[in-house]
Each structure stands twice: as structure tokens, then as C-alpha cells.
N, C-alpha and C positions, 0 to 999 in steps of 0.2 A: 556553804554549798558543798555537796559531796561529789568528788570527781568520779567519773565513770571508770570502772576497772579496765575497760577496753582502751583507755587513753594510751597514746595518741590515736585518735580515730583515723586520721589521714596523715601520712608522712610524705616527705618529698619522693621517696622511692616508690610510693603507691601511685604516682602520677606519671604518665608517659609524657616526655617533652614534646613540644609542638613541632620540633624539627630535629633532624638527626645530629646536627652539630651543637645542640644545646643540651644543658642539663637542668633539672629542677632543683633550685636551691631552697625553696620554701613553698609550702602549701598551707595557707593559714587565713585568718580573718574572714570567715565565710558569712555571706548573707544567708538567711534561713527562710524557706517557704514550705508550704504544705500544698500538695497536689494529689487529691484523692487520698489514698492510703499511704502515700509516700511523703517522707521528709526529703526535700530537695535543698541542697546547699549549692550556692555559687561561691566557689573557693577562689581566693586570690592565689594564683600560681606565679611565683617569681622564678624566672629562668635567666641563665647566663651562658655564654659560650663555654664549651668544654675546653677549647684551646686557650689556655692562659699560661703565663709564666710569671715568675717573681719580679721581673724587671718592669712589667707593664701593668697598668690598669686598663680595664675594658669598660666600655659604655655602649650597650646596645640601644639603638634609637630607631623607632618605627617611622617609616616614611609614608606620606600621604598616598593612598591608593594601594598600599600593601607592601610587605617586605620590611626587613630589619637590617640596618647598617650597623656594623660593629666598629666603633671608634676605639683607638688604642693610644695611650699616653704613657710616657716613661715615668716611673715613680720618682726618679731622681731629678726630673725636670724642676727647676726652681719655681716655675709658674704653677706647679701642682701643689694643692693643699689637701691632704687626706684628712677627712673629718672622722670617718670610721669605715668599716668594710662595706657599708651600704652606699656611700656617696662621697664625692670629692668635688673640689673646685679647680677650674683651670681658666686663667686669664679672664676672671670675672664671671665665667659661666659655671653652672652647677650641673653635674652629671651623676647618674645612678649606675651602679655596677651590675644591676639586673633590670629586667623589664617584666612587667606583670600583665597577665590576662586573667579572665574569669572563666572557670571551668565548672560544669555541673557535676554533682555527685548525688547519688540517690540511695535511699534506704527505706525499708519497710518497718524496721524496728528502732530507728533513730540512733543506732550505734554502729552497725556494720554497713559501710557505704561502698557502692560501686561507682568508680570515677569514670566519666565519659572519656572516650579516647581523643576527642577533638575539643578545642576551645569553644566556649559559648559566645564570649564577647572579647574580641581582639582590639588593641589600639588601632585606630584607623584615621584619626583626624590630627591636624597640627597641635591641638590642645591635649592630645593623648600621646604625644611622641615618646614620652618616657614611661608610658604604661597606664593601665586602668587598675584601680585598687579598691579594696575595703568596701565591698557592696553592703547595702542594707536593703531589705525587701519588705514592702508593705502591701498587703492584699486589700484591695478595695473592690468589692463586688467580685467579678471574675478576672479582674486585671491584677497582675503582680507588678508593682512599681519598684524599680531598682534605682537607687541613688548610688553613685560611685565616684571616687576621686579620679579626675582626669588630670594627668601629670605631664608637664612639659617644661621647657625653658621659660614659659610665661608664668609658671607657678602652678599651684594646686587648686583647680577649680572643681565644682561639683556638676556632674552630668546626670542625665536621667534617661532611663530606658524602661520599656515594659514588655511583658510577655503574658500569654495565657496558658502556655503549654510547656515552657522551658525547652522548646525545640527551635522556635524562631523568636526574634527580638526586634521590636521597633525602638529606634534610638532617637532621642529628642534634643541631643546636644547639651551645651552648657546652660545650667539654670542659675548658678551662682558663681560669680567671678572669684579669682584668687584673692587672698587665701581664705578658703572656707572649707572646713573639714567636717566629717562625722555628721552628715545631714541625714536625719531620720524623719520620715513622714508619719503623722498620726494615721491610724487605720480607719477613721471615719470623719465625716465633716463635723466641725464644731462651729456653732453660731452661723451656719450657712456657708462656711468656706473651709478650706483645708489649712492645716497647721503643720509646722515642721520644727524640729530642733536643729539648730545649726551651731557651728563653732568658728566664727571669724577669728583670724589670728592677728591681733594688734601688733604693730611694729615697735612703738615707743611708749605709748601710754595705755594702761589697762591690762588686765589679766586675760589669758586664754580661757574663756568661759563659754558655757552653753547659753545660746540665745534662742528666742522664739521668733518665727516668721510666719506670715499668713499669705494665702494665695487663693484666687478665685478659680484656678484651673490647673494647678500643679506645675505650670510652666513659668508663671510670672509671680515673683515673691517680693513682699514688702512688709511694712509695719513691723520692722525688726525691733526687738527689745531684749535686754539682758535678762537671764532667768536664774541660772545656777552658776555661782562663781567659785574659784578656788578659796580654800580657807587657810589662812596663815597658821603655821605650826601644826597642821594636821596632815593626815596621809595624802590628801588631795590638794596640797598647798601649791604645787607647781602649775598644774593645768587640769581641766576637766573637759570631758566630751561625751556626747550621747553615744550609747552603745546599741541597745536593743530597741525594737519598735515598742512604744509605750502600749500597755494593755490596761483596759478599764477594770476597775474593782469598785465595790460599793463605796469605798472611801475616796475614790478619785483615780486619776491616771497614775500608774506606777511606772517609774523610769529606772531602768538599770543603766548605770553610767560607769565610765572609767575615769580614774584620776591618777595623777602621778605627782611625786614630790620632786624636790630639786635634784635628786640623784637619778631621775628618770625611771624609778621603780613604779610599774603600773599595777594598780589594784582595782577592785570593783566595789561600787557602792550603789545605793538605792535612794530615790527621792520620790515624793508624792506631790502631785499638783492637782489643782481643783478640776473636777470633772466637767464643769461648764465653762470655766475660764482658766485655761492652762498657764496663764501668766502669773497665777497665784501659787507660790510654793508653800505647801502645807507642812511638810515634814521631810527629814533627811537623816540618813544613817550617820552616826558619829564615828563609827569604826567601819573599816572595809568589811564586806561580806565574803571577800575572797582575796587572798594575797598569793604571790608566787611562792611556791614551796616544793612542788614536785621537780625532779631533775629535768624533765622536759620543759619546764617553765623557767627554771633558773639558767639553763644552758641551751644555746641555740644560736641562730643568726644574730639575734639581739636579745640577750638574756635578761631575766628579771621582769618578764612581761606576762600578764594575763589580760587579754584584750577581747571582751565579749562583743559580738556583732549580730547576735540574733537569738531568739528564744522560741520554744514551743510551749504553749500553755494548754494543758489538758483539762477536760471537763471535771476531773476529780480534784483539781487544784494543784496538781503536780506541774512543775516547771523544769524544762531542760534548757540550759543555757549553753550555747555553742560559743567557743572562743578560740582566738589564736594564742598559741603558747610560744614565747621567745621568737616571734616572727618566723616560725618554722613549721609548726604542726597545727592541725585542727584537733581540738579537744572539746569535751563537754562535761558539765557538772549538773547535778540535780538539786532542787530545793522545792519548796511549796509556797503558794501565795501567802499562807498564814505565817510562815517563817520570814518571808520578805517584809510583810507588814509589821511583824514583831521587831524588826531591826530599826524601825523609824523612831526618831525623836523630833521634838519641835524644831522647826526651821529656824 
């Protein structure tokens, strides 16, 4: 894939904080939609308090009904275990050092975006107390269905919302319990029902793999089965997860996915599943189609990460993939359907 020369497309300094005493630490991992002639991104905006000092850790927590409480912990407290700058543990509880909401950004050329002044979706329920993150957007008819991570002390669940205009949003609550990440809905019914790619997180047995789930109504999901697993000794040996909404080709459904190795270096791959039965994996790339390499991918809030979360497929076969870089910026890269299909090898 070829990086856009305008990268990064959206930086933290391009986004106004939601309140005066906060600053934007990252703007990344955008869901991607089309509305008329516009490309609309729902960007994950991670914020933290401006007032910080070296002696303390801060943990912003959303309260039901609105408002954010900032908790403070001494770094030298023996009960504090710092995992990295993103999160820490205290007396058996886990806390994040920032809190995320979703913010719309709009573009007519797919490269230059105007970011809305106000959030689109704020954390508002007990299962969203630590933030809402990493949306994926699937258009079905006139509705744009948004899956996103709802993060709280209960774990990371998947919640669902939908919009028709990116101005108002109907929220449907949690559809998959913790821990289930990277949930991406197919853009049309298959065999009379809906299908989604999911990523349950096993605790003791089994790898973090992409699974397939089915639903009659987008709200109730079942018939879960494993689909794409990590491959020992390869670039995606540590974990894999769904990235972009699958798109149909004459050969089947094309899946752009992310994978990481044991060092947590995130790269991008592609797989092909059967058009009539997406539980059948037909082919998969042996090598990543994109690896971290640019300075804005290697260095940031969490470096060494390219994390695609949406794509625009044009009538001419061109594909623009939008991704989060180093948990800090929104970026994009271009490819074509022919190039993606040419990367595939037998499954």
C-alpha cells in the first residue's frame, strides 16, 4: 500500500478538546463512512487532563448521566503497578490514563478533513466509564451501523449505534460481552441473516483469533465459530483481529485485517472468504501488505503500530485504507483490488 503524502491526515493538535481543562493525546483508529460526496470518519479522540505532575498518575472516569471525574494515584504507591503510559493497576483494579470519545471528521477529497468541534458519541453508561473506542462503520441501506468498544472496569465489551446523517445517533447498548474486540459487520445479509467478524479474547486456552458470528437482527448474536487464527512463526503470530468492513469481489469477501507478533508490532494482512459461506477461508496473505515504517507509525503514544479501521472502495477498483498510526494519528494508504487479490496465497 502507498501512504498518502498528506499523512498524518488528522493529528491531536487538529482536534479541539471537549473541555478546557483537557488536552487531546491521540486522534486515531477511525471508522469510515460515505455520506453523499463526503467521506466521514468517526475518529477515536483520547483526552487527558492538562494538570498532571510526575508524582501522580491520573485516570479520567465518565460518570453515568454525564461528567468526568479525574482520579489521582501516587506513582510511588506500592499498590500501583504501571503497565505502560496508557494504563495501570491499583489494588486489583485497572485504570486508563486517558478517556476516549468519537468525533466526526468530514472530507470531499478523502485526504483533507475538517474535524467537528463537538463530540459525536461520548461515554455515557456504566459499561463506557473508561471510554468509547475504535469504531467500525457498516452501511446497510440508508443506515450506518457503528460497532465500538465500550470500556469500563467490567472489561471491554462491544456496543452498537446507528445513524443516517452523522448528526444524530441512536444507541443500542452492549451487543457482545467482554472481552470481545474488533467487531465488524458484513454490509449485506448472507443466507437470510447478518454476519460479523468478532475477536473474543481467551484467558488461558486458545489464541486471540478472528471469529464469525450470526444474527437475525444486528442486536442478538450467536452461532459463533473460529475463522482466522494467528500463525506461529509468522508476522501475525501473536494475535489477529478484523480491521475494515469486508467488501465483495468476484472471488469472495475480501477481509483486510491486522495482526501482531509477540513484540506487539502491528501490521496489515488480507484474507479471502467464500461469498456465500463466509465460514470458509479460501486464501490469505503470507506476508503483511503494510508494516510500520514511517516516523509517525514508529513513534507516538504506542509506537510500531499500523491499525486499519476502515476503507473506501471506488468504482475504478481503487481502495483507500484509513488507519491509526502509533495510537496517535489518523493516516491513509492507497492500493487497488487487483493488488490486494494478488497478495493472496492458499489458506
